[in-house]
C-alpha positions as CSV (number, residue, x, y, z in Angstrom):
1,M,29.7,-16.2,18.1
2,M,27.1,-19.0,18.3
3,N,24.7,-16.6,20.0
4,D,25.1,-14.0,17.2
5,S,24.2,-16.7,14.7
6,K,21.1,-17.7,16.7
7,D,20.1,-14.1,17.0
8,T,20.6,-13.6,13.3
9,K,18.5,-16.7,12.5
10,V,15.7,-15.4,14.8
11,E,15.8,-12.0,13.1
12,L,15.7,-13.7,9.7
13,L,12.7,-15.8,10.7
14,R,11.0,-12.7,11.9
15,F,11.6,-11.0,8.6
16,L,10.3,-14.1,6.7
17,G,7.2,-14.0,8.9
18,Q,6.6,-10.4,7.9
19,L,7.1,-11.3,4.3
20,K,4.5,-14.1,4.6
21,M,2.0,-11.7,6.3
22,L,2.5,-9.1,3.6
23,T,2.2,-11.7,0.9
24,E,-1.1,-12.9,2.4
25,E,-2.2,-9.2,2.5
26,E,-1.2,-8.9,-1.1
27,S,-3.3,-12.0,-2.0
28,Q,-6.4,-10.4,-0.4
29,A,-5.8,-7.2,-2.3
30,I,-5.5,-9.1,-5.5
31,R,-8.8,-10.9,-4.8
32,N,-10.4,-7.6,-4.1
33,K,-8.9,-6.1,-7.3
34,D,-7.4,-3.3,-5.1
35,F,-4.3,-2.8,-7.2
36,V,-3.3,0.4,-5.4
37,N,-3.0,-1.7,-2.2
38,V,-1.2,-4.4,-4.1
39,E,1.4,-1.9,-5.2
40,S,1.7,-0.5,-1.6
41,V,2.2,-4.1,-0.2
42,Q,4.8,-4.8,-2.9
43,D,6.7,-1.7,-1.8
44,K,6.6,-2.9,1.8
45,K,7.8,-6.4,0.7
46,A,10.7,-4.8,-1.1
47,G,11.7,-3.1,2.1
48,V,11.6,-6.4,4.0
49,R,13.7,-8.1,1.3
50,E,16.3,-5.3,1.6
51,A,16.4,-5.8,5.4
52,I,17.0,-9.5,4.8
53,L,19.8,-8.8,2.4
54,R,21.4,-6.4,4.9
55,L,21.1,-9.1,7.6
56,E,22.6,-11.7,5.2
57,A,25.3,-9.3,4.0
58,P,28.0,-11.7,5.2
59,A,26.4,-14.5,3.1
60,V,29.0,-16.7,1.4
61,E,28.9,-16.7,-2.4
62,G,25.4,-15.2,-2.4
63,K,24.0,-18.1,-0.4
64,S,22.3,-17.6,3.0
65,R,24.2,-19.0,6.0
66,F,20.9,-20.5,7.0
67,A,20.0,-22.1,3.6
68,E,20.3,-25.6,5.0
69,D,18.3,-24.8,8.1
70,P,14.9,-26.7,8.0
71,E,13.0,-23.9,9.8
72,V,14.3,-21.2,7.4
73,Q,13.7,-23.5,4.4
74,A,10.1,-24.0,5.5
75,A,9.5,-20.3,6.0
76,V,11.0,-19.5,2.6
77,L,9.0,-22.2,0.9
78,Q,5.7,-20.8,2.3
79,V,6.5,-17.3,1.0
80,M,7.6,-18.7,-2.4
81,K,4.3,-20.6,-2.7
82,L,2.2,-17.6,-1.8
83,D,4.2,-15.4,-4.2
84,Q,3.8,-17.9,-7.0
85,A,0.0,-18.0,-6.4
86,N,-0.2,-14.2,-6.4
87,S,1.8,-14.1,-9.6
88,E,-0.6,-16.5,-11.3
89,D,-3.6,-14.6,-10.0
90,L,-2.1,-11.3,-11.3
91,N,-1.4,-12.9,-14.7
92,R,-5.0,-14.1,-14.9
93,E,-6.3,-10.7,-14.0
94,M,-4.0,-9.0,-16.5
95,A,-5.3,-11.4,-19.3
96,S,-8.9,-10.7,-18.3
97,L,-8.2,-6.9,-18.4
98,K,-6.5,-7.2,-21.8
99,E,-9.5,-9.1,-23.1
100,S,-11.8,-6.5,-21.7
101,V,-9.8,-3.7,-23.3
102,E,-9.9,-5.6,-26.7
103,T,-13.7,-6.0,-26.4
104,Q,-14.2,-2.3,-25.5
105,T,-11.9,-1.3,-28.4
106,Q,-13.9,-3.4,-30.9
107,T,-17.2,-2.1,-29.5
108,G,-16.0,1.5,-29.8
109,T,-14.9,0.9,-33.4
110,R,-18.4,-0.6,-34.2
111,L,-20.2,2.2,-32.5
112,R,-18.2,4.8,-34.5
113,R,-19.0,3.0,-37.7
114,V,-22.7,2.7,-36.9
115,H,-22.8,6.3,-35.7
116,G,-21.1,7.5,-38.9
117,A,-23.5,5.5,-41.1
118,Y,-26.5,6.8,-39.1
119,A,-25.2,10.4,-39.3
120,Q,-24.8,10.1,-43.1
121,R,-28.3,8.7,-43.5
122,Q,-29.6,11.5,-41.3
123,T,-27.9,14.2,-43.4
124,S,-29.2,12.8,-46.6
125,A,-32.7,12.4,-45.1
126,S,-32.6,16.0,-43.9
127,W,-31.5,17.2,-47.3
128,Q,-34.3,15.4,-49.0
129,V,-36.9,16.9,-46.7
130,V,-35.6,20.4,-47.3
131,T,-35.6,20.1,-51.1
């Protein structure tokens, strides 16, 4: 039974390593503003998380059997820090994009007003020339 536990821990650490690599890949995609790749990586991360849950299915009261293991704690902490940084980067990017959309909306509104005013002046100018 001890060997099963050791094998499970090794497998868990392997999954956590995959999660860390994917999270680093996600960080790079965020920096590159490659949101299609961000989504793809997030799908892969979800698959790894599901594998971890299956591995941990016999967890007691929703807590990993390895929650107190320093090696597992360190691996989880690394992934959590990277995830938090990615979340903050995505939030900043979203705020920037929202600001850009707002600016474009305001610019579009102004252009329509100017165009409308210009078109009205042009119509009256043409009318005056004809008469």
